C-alpha distance (Angstrom), angle and dihedral (degrees) to the residues before:
residue distance angle dihedral
M1 . . .
G2 3.86 . .
L3 3.77 123.2 .
S4 3.80 124.8 -22.6
R5 3.82 123.4 -107.8
S6 3.82 93.3 -102.8
Q7 3.81 91.5 47.7
V8 3.73 92.6 52.5
F9 3.86 92.5 48.9
T10 3.82 87.1 48.6
L11 3.81 89.8 53.2
V12 3.81 90.9 53.3
G13 3.79 91.0 49.6
V14 3.73 92.5 47.2
G15 3.90 87.1 50.7
V16 3.83 90.6 55.2
A17 3.83 90.0 46.0
S18 3.80 91.5 47.6
A19 3.78 89.8 50.9
A20 3.79 88.8 59.2
S21 3.82 89.7 48.8
L22 3.84 89.9 50.1
K23 3.75 90.5 52.4
I24 3.80 90.9 55.5
L25 3.77 92.3 47.3
S26 3.83 90.8 46.9
S27 3.77 91.1 52.2
E28 3.84 92.3 51.1
L29 3.85 92.4 47.5
S30 3.82 92.1 52.7
F31 3.83 96.2 36.8
A32 3.80 95.4 105.8
A33 3.80 94.0 45.0
V34 3.76 92.8 50.0
H35 3.82 92.5 52.7
Q36 3.77 96.5 44.5
A37 3.82 95.4 46.3
P38 3.82 120.9 78.9
P39 3.83 113.2 -104.3
V40 3.74 114.5 -89.3
A41 3.78 120.7 -152.9
P42 3.80 112.4 -121.6
S43 3.74 114.9 -105.8
A44 3.82 123.1 -116.8
T45 3.82 88.6 -115.2
N46 3.74 95.9 48.0
T47 3.74 92.8 -127.6
A48 3.75 113.6 -174.3
Q49 3.82 122.2 -116.7
I50 3.88 99.7 -128.0
D51 3.80 116.9 -144.4
I52 3.80 127.3 173.5
F53 3.82 96.1 -88.8
K54 3.87 92.7 49.3
A55 3.79 89.6 45.3
F56 3.79 92.4 52.2
I57 3.87 92.6 49.5
L58 3.79 94.3 45.1
G59 3.78 90.1 47.9
I60 3.81 88.7 55.4
V61 3.79 90.7 49.8
Q62 3.77 91.2 49.8
G63 3.81 92.6 47.3
L64 3.75 97.8 47.1
T65 3.86 96.8 43.8
E66 3.89 104.1 38.2
F67 3.74 92.1 76.2
L68 3.80 104.1 23.1
P69 3.84 111.4 85.3
I70 3.84 93.6 -108.7
S71 3.82 104.3 89.5
S72 3.86 123.9 -100.4
T73 3.72 91.8 -150.8
A74 3.75 93.2 56.7
H75 3.80 93.7 48.8
L76 3.81 94.8 45.6
K77 3.78 87.4 55.7
V78 3.81 99.5 39.7
V79 3.85 100.3 41.0
P80 3.85 96.1 54.5
A81 3.89 87.9 42.8
V82 3.84 91.4 53.6
L83 3.88 90.3 45.5
G84 3.77 91.1 48.8
W85 3.84 91.0 -123.5
G86 3.77 97.4 127.8
D87 3.79 126.9 -135.5
P88 3.83 113.0 -28.1
G89 3.70 88.4 -143.2
V90 3.88 134.4 -129.0
A91 3.76 94.8 -82.4
F92 3.78 97.6 56.5
T93 3.83 92.7 40.0
A94 3.74 91.4 52.9
V95 3.78 94.1 50.1
I96 3.81 96.9 48.8
Q97 3.83 88.3 46.3
L98 3.67 86.4 64.9
G99 3.79 89.0 62.6
S100 3.89 88.4 59.0
I101 3.77 90.1 49.0
G102 3.75 91.6 52.1
A103 3.81 91.4 47.7
V104 3.84 96.0 53.3
L105 3.81 91.4 45.2
W106 3.80 90.0 50.3
Y107 3.80 94.8 47.1
F108 3.82 94.6 45.8
W109 3.77 100.6 34.2
R110 3.79 93.7 112.0
D111 3.78 91.3 49.1
L112 3.74 92.2 46.5
T113 3.83 91.2 49.5
Q114 3.78 91.6 49.0
V115 3.83 94.3 46.8
T116 3.78 93.9 46.3
I117 3.86 95.7 46.8
G118 3.85 90.7 42.9
A119 3.81 92.8 49.0
F120 3.76 94.1 50.9
S121 3.80 90.6 46.1
A122 3.80 91.9 50.2
L123 3.82 91.7 46.4
K124 3.88 89.1 52.9
R125 3.86 89.4 49.7
R126 3.80 92.1 41.4
K127 3.80 89.1 -125.1
Y128 3.78 95.6 148.8
D129 3.81 93.2 169.5
D130 3.77 92.1 60.3
K131 3.87 112.4 126.7
D132 3.89 96.0 -127.6
Y133 3.82 91.8 48.1
Q134 3.83 91.4 49.0
I135 3.82 91.9 50.0
A136 3.84 92.9 45.3
L137 3.79 92.8 49.0
G138 3.75 89.8 44.1
I139 3.78 90.7 54.3
I140 3.84 91.5 49.2
L141 3.78 97.7 46.2
G142 3.91 90.3 39.6
T143 3.85 89.1 56.5
L144 3.86 93.8 54.8
P145 3.90 96.6 75.7
I146 3.80 93.9 56.9
I147 3.71 93.1 44.6
I148 3.75 92.2 49.4
G149 3.80 91.5 45.9
G150 3.78 91.9 49.3
I151 3.89 90.9 51.8
L152 3.87 90.3 48.7
I153 3.80 91.0 50.5
K154 3.83 91.0 50.2
I155 3.82 90.1 50.2
F156 3.83 101.4 42.4
I157 3.91 100.8 25.6
P158 3.78 102.9 36.4
D159 3.86 91.3 164.5
F160 3.79 94.1 46.1
D161 3.86 93.2 135.2
N162 3.78 87.3 67.2
S163 3.85 98.0 37.2
P164 3.82 124.7 117.2
L165 3.76 87.8 -107.0
R166 3.74 89.1 73.7
S167 3.75 95.9 50.0
L168 3.79 120.8 115.4
V169 3.82 91.7 -111.1
A170 3.77 91.4 53.2
I171 3.90 89.8 47.6
A172 3.82 89.2 49.1
C173 3.79 93.7 49.9
A174 3.80 92.3 46.7
S175 3.85 90.9 50.1
I176 3.81 91.1 51.4
L177 3.81 93.7 46.0
M178 3.80 93.1 47.7
S179 3.85 91.1 48.7
L180 3.77 88.1 56.2
L181 3.83 93.7 48.8
L182 3.82 92.0 47.4
G183 3.83 89.3 48.5
I184 3.87 90.3 54.3
A185 3.80 91.0 47.0
E186 3.80 90.5 49.1
R187 3.65 92.8 47.8
F188 3.87 100.1 45.4
G189 3.86 102.9 22.7
K190 3.82 112.3 116.3
R191 3.85 95.9 -145.6
K192 3.81 94.5 -160.8
R193 3.80 102.3 128.1
N194 3.87 129.6 78.1
I195 3.74 129.6 -154.6
N196 3.80 92.4 -90.4
Q197 3.85 88.7 63.4
L198 3.77 94.5 56.1
T199 3.80 115.1 131.8
L200 3.78 132.2 -159.0
L201 3.77 91.3 -105.5
D202 3.86 89.2 54.5
G203 3.82 88.5 60.1
I204 3.75 93.2 48.2
W205 3.81 92.3 47.0
M206 3.76 92.8 48.3
G207 3.84 91.3 43.5
T208 3.79 89.9 54.5
A209 3.75 91.3 51.4
Q210 3.90 88.9 48.9
A211 3.82 88.1 59.0
L212 3.87 87.7 65.7
A213 3.88 87.5 69.1
L214 3.80 87.6 75.8
I215 3.81 81.9 83.6
P216 3.82 107.4 77.2
G217 3.75 113.1 -115.7
V218 3.70 95.9 28.3
S219 3.89 96.9 95.1
R220 3.72 122.3 -138.3
S221 3.79 93.7 -134.0
G222 3.79 90.4 41.7
S223 3.78 94.7 53.7
T224 3.83 94.9 45.1
L225 3.81 92.7 45.0
T226 3.80 89.1 51.2
A227 3.71 91.8 49.4
G228 3.84 90.3 48.2
L229 3.80 92.0 53.7
F230 3.80 90.5 48.1
I231 3.79 91.3 56.7
G232 3.81 93.8 50.4
L233 3.87 101.9 -99.6
E234 3.76 120.1 148.1
R235 3.75 112.1 -106.4
A236 3.77 97.2 -111.1
A237 3.89 90.7 44.4
A238 3.82 89.8 50.4
A239 3.83 91.3 49.7
R240 3.78 94.3 45.3
F241 3.82 93.7 52.8
S242 3.79 88.9 41.8
F243 3.83 88.0 59.1
L244 3.91 92.7 45.3
L245 3.86 88.3 47.2
S246 3.79 91.4 51.4
I247 3.79 96.2 57.5
P248 3.80 99.5 81.0
A249 3.82 93.4 36.1
I250 3.87 96.9 52.2
T251 3.74 94.2 36.3
I252 3.80 91.8 54.0
A253 3.79 92.9 44.1
G254 3.76 92.3 46.7
L255 3.79 95.5 48.7
V256 3.81 91.7 46.6
E257 3.91 90.9 51.5
F258 3.78 90.7 44.0
K259 3.82 91.6 50.2
G260 3.80 87.3 55.0
V261 3.82 89.8 49.9
I262 3.75 92.9 51.4
E263 3.83 89.5 52.0
T264 3.78 96.2 46.4
G265 3.73 100.0 32.0
F266 3.85 135.7 -119.8
S267 3.80 95.7 -72.8
G268 3.77 93.7 -118.3
I269 3.91 94.3 -55.2
G270 3.84 110.1 149.2
M271 3.75 123.7 -123.1
A272 3.77 93.4 -116.4
P273 3.80 96.9 59.3
L274 3.78 91.0 44.0
L275 3.85 91.1 53.0
V276 3.87 92.9 45.5
G277 3.83 90.9 49.0
L278 3.80 91.8 47.3
I279 3.78 94.0 49.4
S280 3.83 93.8 42.5
A281 3.86 89.7 51.0
A282 3.76 93.9 48.8
V283 3.80 96.4 47.8
F284 3.87 94.6 46.7
S285 3.79 91.9 43.0
Y286 3.76 91.1 55.0
A287 3.76 91.3 46.1
S288 3.89 92.2 48.7
I289 3.86 91.1 51.0
A290 3.80 93.6 51.6
W291 3.82 93.2 44.3
L292 3.72 96.6 47.2
L293 3.87 93.9 50.1
R294 3.83 90.3 50.6
F295 3.81 93.1 43.6
L296 3.82 95.7 52.2
Q297 3.75 92.1 50.5
T298 3.80 89.0 72.8
Q299 3.82 106.8 10.7
S300 3.75 138.5 62.1
T301 3.83 128.5 -120.6
W302 3.82 96.0 -111.3
I303 3.78 93.4 107.8
F304 3.83 89.0 62.1
I305 3.82 92.6 41.8
W306 3.87 92.7 54.2
Y307 3.85 91.5 40.5
R308 3.77 93.3 53.3
L309 3.80 92.7 44.8
G310 3.83 90.6 51.1
F311 3.82 92.6 43.0
G312 3.81 91.9 53.7
V313 3.79 93.5 45.2
M314 3.83 94.7 47.5
I315 3.87 90.1 51.6
L316 3.77 91.0 52.4
G317 3.82 91.2 45.5
A318 3.88 92.6 49.6
I319 3.82 90.6 49.5
A320 3.82 90.9 48.9
A321 3.78 90.0 47.6
K322 3.81 88.5 48.4
I323 3.82 90.6 -121.5
L324 3.83 89.1 122.3
E325 3.78 128.9 32.4
N326 3.80 116.4 -129.7
I327 3.89 94.4 -117.1
């Protein structure tokens, strides 16, 4: 059933070690550029200078973690911190997130078309118990909690991007907590229902869980997958509906952030790094969706549970050892 506990912790450790190697390689690749360019004073926010190499790596991170239940927000904050690259910035993050949006639309285009046409047909015929209508309405109602939560955060925590909830300690604690919840769901979930047996209440329940992903480190796919297992869905069915439910949420969030970027500018990021990051995120997002759906047809979620637990523990350990700063 997947990897053993020791193997997963080894993978996390190898990831941290690989990050150090990437940092060395990145420094070598940009050596000439650094010595030819005039010195630039570091910004107060420690925003990273994104080159093509960094853009490619961060695109991979975004693509692999957006749809796996391990939190893309956490990894896009932790990986650059480990590499010493600084914060990629809102502009770059917003652009590469569009790659993930494109990937999920591409992968589920046939499903979306079928659900949309079927829902309108059922509405005309007043067949409110129709499967497509139920799924469509479940997606719509399930998207409301995260929209309402996002609006409330904008109103009551205007500086949320710099709040303690986005610190590495908070991300580590969220990762550990969600690993425990997913473990409980995996252990006690019945896994008897497929996606054709979804109800409207299932959509609302999973949508409410999705809103928890507003807290960095929780993971949108992780929270919805956990909720799906708790209500008795099969693993693959829970993941599939989680992806469908994510489409309005990440599309709205991505377009809102991108609109802000258009208004404020791209913070000096060149077109080439933006394009490389966008394509990298799109390709690896598509690959991660396809892999996860196949994986969960025959395997459990324990690999992600142990990974998230190890990820959180190692972040806290690195901060305690003063290897990482709690930014």
